[in-house]
N, C-alpha and C positions, 0 to 999 in steps of 0.2 A: 241344813239345820232342822232338827226334830222339834216341832212345837208341841208343848205339853200344856194341858189345862188340869188344874187340881180342883177337885170338888169334894169338900169335906166340911162338916159342920163345926169342927174344932179349929179355932184360929191357930193354936200352938202346933197342931199337926200340919196345917197348910204352911206355916212359917218354917217349920222344920224340914218339910219336903222341899221347899224352895231353896233352903240353905244346902241341903244335900245335893240338889241338882245344879246349883249355881255354877260350879266350876267343872261340871261334866262336859267334856268336849263334844260339840255337835248337838247339845240339848239346850233348849231355852224354854223357860216357863212363860207362856204367853198370857195367862190369866189364872185367877183363882176365884172360887165361888164357895159360899157357905151353904148353899142348898141346890138341889137338882133343878128346881123350877127356874131359878134365876139363871143358871147355866144354860138351860134349853132356850130361854128367852133371848139370851145374849149370843148364842151360837151363830146365828146367821150373820152377825156383825164381825165375828172373829174370822180371820182368814188363815187358812192353811193349818188347822188343828190336826195333828197327826195322832196324838195319844191323849186319852183322858184317864187320869188317876182318880178313881171314884170310890167313895166309901159306900158300903152297903146300907148302913143304918143311919138315916138322917131324918130330921123332922120335915114336915111338909111333903117332900117327895124323896123317897129312898132311891138308892142306887139301882136296884133292879127295875124300878119304874122308869128311871132315866134311860137305862139300857134298852128297854122295850121301845121307847121312843126313838132312840138313836138308830137301832137296826132297821128301821123303816125308811131312813133317810138315804138318799144317794150320796156316795162318797163319805159315809160316816167315819169318824175317827175310830181307831182301835181303843177298846176299853180294857183297862187293867183295874181290877178291884184290889184295893189296898185296905185291909180291914183287920179287926181284932179277932174275927171269927175264923178259926182254922178248921171248923167242922166240915166233914165231907159233904153234908147236905147242901151247905151254902155254896161251896166250890162247884159242885155238880150242877146246881141250879144256875149259877152264873155262867158256866161254860155252855150249858145247853141253851141258855138265852142269848148267847152270842158274844160273851166276853172273850177276849183274846189272852187275858192273863189274870192270875189270881195270886196275890202276895199277902202275907200277914204283916202287920205293922212292926213286928220285931225283925223284919228282913234287913239285911245289911245294905249299905249304900251301893256296893258293887252289884248286888243282886237287883236292886232297883234300877240302876243304870242299864244292866243287862236286859232286864224285862222291857224297859222303855224302848231300847234299841231294837230288840227282837220284834216287838209288836209294831213299831213304826215301819219296819221293813217287811211286814206281812206275815210274820211268824206268830207263835204263841209262847207263853211262858207261865209255868206253874212253880210255886215255891217248892222246896224240897219236902216240907211237911205235907203239902197237898199231893205231890207225886207219890209219896209213900202210901197214901190211901187210894191211889189209882182211880181218880175221878173220871177218867176217860174210858173206862171199861164198858 
């Protein structure tokens, strides 16, 4: 079972993501958080988090700040940024900081499931829009 945590400051986004992943085989949403600092505080109590779906822009503590904290931890979960920002600069910054995936919020359910699965098993995943700008060059 792939355990996913959703971190986004918009309740409707968290609820929507949970609904999209609810019936995906082999994926379970373990928790949801409205901001990065609450997530990092709770992380030691969460067991077996494989993937974090993380928004870049959040009050208090943004996604990139959360990622910088996560990459210093042993056995850190893989991070997929799920954001409204398709710009090359954000994707490049996220991947260079250690994110394993980058999707825009207009991605399909199938793409979301594919990304979560890929990252959970040690791979990476970039949306088609981001692959088109070649952030890995």
